[in-house]
C-alpha positions as CSV (number, residue, x, y, z in Angstrom):
1,M,27.4,1.2,-15.4
2,N,26.7,-1.9,-17.3
3,E,23.2,-2.1,-18.7
4,T,21.9,-5.6,-19.5
5,S,18.6,-7.1,-20.3
6,D,19.9,-10.5,-19.4
7,W,18.1,-11.2,-16.1
8,S,20.1,-14.4,-15.7
9,K,23.3,-12.4,-14.9
10,S,21.4,-10.6,-12.1
11,S,19.9,-13.8,-10.8
12,K,23.3,-15.5,-10.7
13,A,24.8,-12.5,-8.9
14,I,22.0,-12.5,-6.4
15,D,22.5,-16.2,-5.7
16,N,26.1,-15.5,-4.7
17,A,25.5,-12.2,-2.8
18,R,24.2,-11.0,0.5
19,L,20.9,-9.4,-0.3
20,I,20.0,-6.3,1.6
21,E,16.6,-4.6,1.3
22,V,16.8,-0.9,1.0
23,P,14.7,0.7,3.8
24,D,11.6,2.8,3.1
25,S,13.5,6.0,4.0
26,L,16.6,7.3,2.2
27,D,18.3,10.6,2.8
28,V,20.3,12.5,0.2
29,F,22.6,15.3,1.0
30,S,24.9,17.8,-0.8
31,W,28.2,17.6,1.1
32,S,31.1,20.0,1.6
33,P,34.5,19.3,3.1
34,Q,34.3,22.7,4.9
35,P,33.1,22.8,8.5
36,P,29.3,23.1,9.0
37,G,28.2,26.7,9.1
38,T,30.9,27.9,6.8
39,P,29.4,30.8,4.8
40,N,29.1,30.1,1.1
41,A,30.6,26.6,1.5
42,K,31.2,24.9,-1.8
43,T,29.5,21.5,-2.0
44,T,31.6,18.8,-3.7
45,Q,29.8,15.5,-3.3
46,V,26.3,14.0,-3.1
47,H,25.8,11.5,-0.3
48,L,23.0,8.9,-0.1
49,H,22.4,7.7,3.5
50,F,20.3,4.9,4.8
51,S,20.2,2.6,7.8
52,I,20.2,-1.2,7.8
53,P,19.5,-2.6,11.3
54,S,22.1,-5.4,11.0
55,L,24.7,-3.1,9.5
56,G,24.1,0.4,10.9
57,T,24.1,3.6,8.8
58,L,25.6,3.3,5.4
59,F,26.3,6.0,2.8
60,V,27.2,6.0,-0.9
61,R,29.4,8.9,-1.9
62,F,29.2,10.4,-5.4
63,K,32.3,12.5,-6.2
64,G,31.3,13.5,-9.7
65,P,28.2,14.0,-11.8
66,G,29.0,11.1,-14.2
67,T,28.4,8.2,-11.9
68,L,25.4,9.9,-10.3
69,D,23.8,10.6,-13.7
70,E,24.4,7.0,-14.7
71,L,22.7,5.7,-11.6
72,I,19.8,8.1,-12.0
73,S,19.3,7.0,-15.6
74,A,19.6,3.3,-14.8
75,L,17.1,3.7,-11.9
76,Q,14.6,5.5,-14.1
77,K,14.9,2.9,-16.9
78,H,14.5,-0.1,-14.5
79,R,11.7,1.7,-12.6
80,A,9.8,2.0,-15.9
81,D,10.6,-1.6,-16.8
82,V,9.2,-2.9,-13.5
83,W,6.4,-0.5,-12.6
84,G,5.6,1.2,-15.9
85,P,6.3,4.8,-17.0
86,K,5.7,7.5,-14.4
């Protein structure tokens, strides 16, 4: 994940993108490729689900800890930048 403090890069990207507001409610699930109800099913992914009225239900699939950890770290950093430390 590219970290940048250059707000102009984000502003230029926003000018050329379709902006979608994240809803107030998000669901996060541990996912397994095994059928529901399988005893001791091994979970292999983390799924982030949310619904956008104009697009339907969307999900982001994290297949490994690296990208999920990067996202969590970036969200924590930018949350502190915008709203102060927790």
